[in-house]
N, C-alpha and C positions, 0 to 999 in steps of 0.2 A: 466489526472489529471485536476481538475478544477482550475481556477485562484486563488480563495481564499486559497485553499489548498497549491498551489505553493508558494504563498506569505508567508504563515505560515512556510513552510519548509525552505525557504530561509532566512526569517527574524529571526526565533527563533531556529530552529533545527540545521542548519548549524553552526552558531556561537557557540552554546552550544557544538557541537561535536568537533569543533576546539579547544575550551577551554579545553575540557576534555582530549585531547591528547597533550596539551601543545603547540599548534600552535598559540598562541596569541602574540600580539606585546609586551606585558610587562610581565616580569617573575613573578612567584609567590613570595610572600613576604619571603618565607623561603630560597630563593636562596641568598647566601652571596654576598656581594659587593666585587668586585675585584679591579682593578686599571685601570687608564687611563693616558697615556702619551700624552701630546700635545706639539709639537715642531714646531717652525718656524725657517726656515733657508733660508734666502734671500727671494725667491719667492716660497718656497715650505713649505707645512704643512705636518707634519708626525703625524699620529694617531696610537697609539699602546695600547694594553691592553687586557681586557677580556670582552666579552659580552655573555649574556645568550643565544642569538639566532642570526641568520643572520639578522633578522628584526631589532633587537636592534642595531646591528652594522651599518646597513644601515641608520637607523634614525639619528645617530650621524654624519655619513658621509654627509648625505643630509643637515643637519642643518649647518654644516661647509661650505659645498659647496655653500649654499645660501648667505654666507657672502662675498665671495671673488672669484676672478678668479685665485688665486694661484693654482699651481699644488698640488694635495692632494695625499699623499702616505698613504694608509690604510693597516696597518698590525695588526688590531684588530683581536683577535682570538675569533671565535664564538663557541658556545656550549662548553665553557670551564668550566662549572659548577659554574661560577661566573657571576654576572651581572655588568654592568657599575656602578661606584660609584656615578655618577651624571647623571642627565637627559641630553638628547641631547641639550635642550635649555640652560642649565648651561654651558655645554662644549662650545657651540657656543658663549655664552656671555663672557666666559673667553678669547677665541681667539679673539673675537671682541674687547675686552679691549686692547689686545696686538696690533692688527692690526691698531686700531684707533690712536695709539700713535707712529706709524711707527717704531715699534721695529722689527728688522729683525734677531735677534738672541735670541731666547727664548726657554726655556724648562720648562714645568710644569708637575708635577706628582700628580694626585689625588688618594688618598687611605685613607680609614677609616676616613672620615671627615676632611681630612687634605690636603692642597695644598702646595707642595714644589716647589718654582719657582726660576729660575735663568735666568738672561738676561744681555745683554750688552746694555746700554743706553748712551745717549749723555752726560748727566750731572745729578747732584743730583736732580734738579728740575724735570727732566723726570722720574727719579727713584721714586720720591714721587708720581708723577701723576700716574704711572703704578701701584704702590702699592695700592693707593686709588681705582683705577679702578678695580683691581682684587678683592679686598674686597667687592666692590659694586656689582660686577658681580656674586659673590657666597657668599652671606652673611652667609650661614650656614657652611662654611668651615673655619677652622683655617689656616691662611696663614703664611708660613715661606718663606722668600725671601733672595736671595743672588744676588744683582744687582751690576754689574761692570760698572763704568763710563768710557767712552772712551775719554772724553774731559777735 
């Protein structure tokens, strides 16, 4: 096979075949959004929810891993018939907002354009700061929060 033909096959045909059989990084628009749970417990982050593919699951894990050295427990279900409700960048931005404020007890669930968040924070000032940061990290989500102050 000549070089120009090899380049054509690799550059155009192979990606088209992968897309045709569903092996692309992003799901088709017709795949419904599922849910994503983000939890911080001390020095551990727990990720749970539904992803359309192992690649989509890995993208969110990698985005979170780039933020921190915390232990990451990944229990996201791949090939569940639902895609993640937010992009890996938004998931990482939400966790970044939590970690930047030194919150060590946080749970957030994203589903259907909505973030439900609960956390233990030091005082009302920290609660307000976390609330603003979560809204800034995901401006397209409606945010409901239940923050408990410890001080």
